[in-house]
Steps between C-alpha positions, in 0.01 A plus 500: 500500500632845422585749773231750393224248568654406836514867602131545406404190699698619803338847490153345498582248773648773721152656509347165605768410754381439858135509386241223473486376141324243284697283258300335221623251243306442181591245236518121501481527881268752666602604848453787743647576841556793732802642681461730801842669484681467169877469491683443172850449367639467148817296474646338187180574302287321762222706658423374851186606686459419869246590763668650804235355734420157351688224323364592158737555210527503122808493276491601132770467238500842333658351187155352429332844507449646154266790586401707802204730558506748785181662623412689811565259789532208257774312314436240230776265388447295183708182485609283207270207581179705456488585868408837647595601855317800647622668818252753636371674813 
């Protein structure tokens, strides 16, 4: 993933940090869960989400992301395998 996309993702996630969020996955698997206090880290093109209060986490390989959409209080990541991940308040 190029650095411009990573910077855009980080800017959006900084606004959502320490807030309760909903993470939805749409595609061949449909899933939804909630985090009370979002923490995130990007290392070696892996985006790691973790809830500060619970043992809930999600790791995404950013090399699979081909498109991002950023809205107010929302981030959509489109992955190679026809999967969409939405992070929102």
